[in-house]
N, C-alpha and C positions, 0 to 999 in steps of 0.2 A: 720711799713710797711703795706701798704695797698694792699691786694691782691684782684684783681678784676677778675672776670671770663671773659675771652675773648672768643668770639665765632665768627667764620666767617660764611659767607653765605654758603660756600662750605661744611663745617662740618654739618651745619644744614640740607643740602639737601642730603648729602652722607649717613647718618645713616638711614633715612627712605627709601631711594632707596635700600640700602643693605638689609634691612629687607624685603622689597617687593620681591626682587630677591630670597632670601633664602626661604621665605614662598611659593612662586610659584614653586620653585624646589621641595619642599616637597610634594605639592599637585598636581603636574603635573602627567598626565597619559601617558607621552611620554615614550617609551620603553628604557630601559637601555641596553647598549651594552657592553659585556665583550670582552676582548682581548683574543681570542682563535684561535690558529693557526692550530688546529687539525680538521680533517674532521669529518663529522657526524658519530656516532657510536664509537668514540674514545674519550679519555680524555687526558688532558695535564698532564705531570708529569715532575719532575725535576724543573729547574728554581731556583728561590731564590738564595741562596749562591752557589748552584751547578754550576751556570753559563751556564747551557744548558737546553734545553726544548725538550722533546720527546713526542710522542703520543703512547698511549696504547689502545687496544680494551677494550670496556666496557664489563665486564663479563656478560654473559647471553644475550648479544645483537647480537648473531650470526644470520646471515640471514638464512632463510630456505634453505635446500639443493636444488640445482637446479636439474631439471630433465635432464638426458642425452639427448643431441640433437639427433633428429631423422634425418637420412639421407634424403636429398631432391631428391635423384635420384641414378643412378648407372652408372658406367663406363662400356663401352662395347669395347672389343678389336676390332681393325680394321686391316684387312689383305689386302695385295695387291700382285700383281705379275707382272713380266716383261718378255716379250717374244721378242727375236730378230728375225728379218726377213729381206728379201731383196725385193726390187722392181724388176719387170721383167728385168730391165736393169742392175741389180746387185748392185745397190746403197743400202747401209744398212739403215734400219729403225727399229722401235720398236712399240710394242703395250703394254699397261699397264692397270691394274685395281687397284682400291683402295676402301676402305671403305666397304669391304665384311666381312661377319661374320666368314668365314673359309678360310684357305689357299687353300684348294682343290677347293672351289667355285671360288676364285679369279684367280687361275691358269687356270681353265677350261674356264672362261670367257675371259681371256687375249688371250688364244689360239684361241678362236672363232673370236675375233676381228682381230687377226693377219691373219688368213687364209682367211678372206674376201677380203683383199687388198694386202697381201704380200705372198712371197714364202719362202720355207725353214724355216718355223717357228720352233723355238726351245726355250724351257723354259730357261731363264737366271737366274731366282731367285725369291724367295718370300720374302716378308718383312711384319713385323707387328708393329703397334703402332709407326710409325716413318715416315721417308722421303726417297724417292728414288730421286736421282739426276743423270741426264744423261749429260755427257760432250762430246764435240766433239773436237777431235784433229785437228791439221793443215792439216793432210792428209785425213780428212773426216771420220775417224774411230770414233765409238761411244763407250763410257765406262760408267759404272754405279757405284754408291756408295750408300750404305744403312746405316742409323743410326737413332737413336731416335731423334736427333736434326739436323736441317737443316745445320748448319755450319759444323758439323762433316761429314754429308753425302756428302757435296760438297768437303770437304777435301779428303775423301775416293775416290771419283770419279776422282778428279784431280790426285791423287796419282797413281791410276790404269792407267790413260792416260799417265802420265810421265814414269811409269815403263815400258810401252810398246814402249817407244821412242817418244811419242807424244810431240809436242811443242805447245805453245799457246792454252792450253786446256781451252775451254770456256764452261760455263753452257749452255746447250741446252734446258733442260726441268727439272722442279721440280714437284714431285708428293707428296702430303701430305696425309698420311694415319694414322693420329694421332688417338688415342682412342677417342670415342665419349661419351658425357655425356647426359643421358636421364633423365629428371625430372619426378618424380612421379606425 
């Protein structure tokens, strides 16, 4: 039996090509990439036969404690006042103030505004850090509601109108005297 070595052209080309690829892979300076699903500052744990992968902080890799944030300003309370009055013909109207630093100051200014154009001025109420809503009933009467949020102030004003027998109570005026923020 005569054995002859057979060689094909593909075998002759494959072996040198394979050795070139392996050699270039060894001497390549391309970066290698590992498969890490953990964020920086942590390492992968588990996996293998455990069937799960988790991330744990690298010991001693704690970031420097952050400085407590400094306030960028301050909140200032805001006060307002409502004064009822009447026109000379008896028709009701009102005067109001908002965004004052004290209730006394807000009330004093509201009375001054009322007495310049209206008669029978009387203090109806003061409010702070919120909304004043005036509603008008179908008979022309005016009612007020105060609250920290506008929807609640509207609800309170309509409730006062309806409690007095008013129908079709509609918002006539809204005053915002929310607290103000002043930046340093």
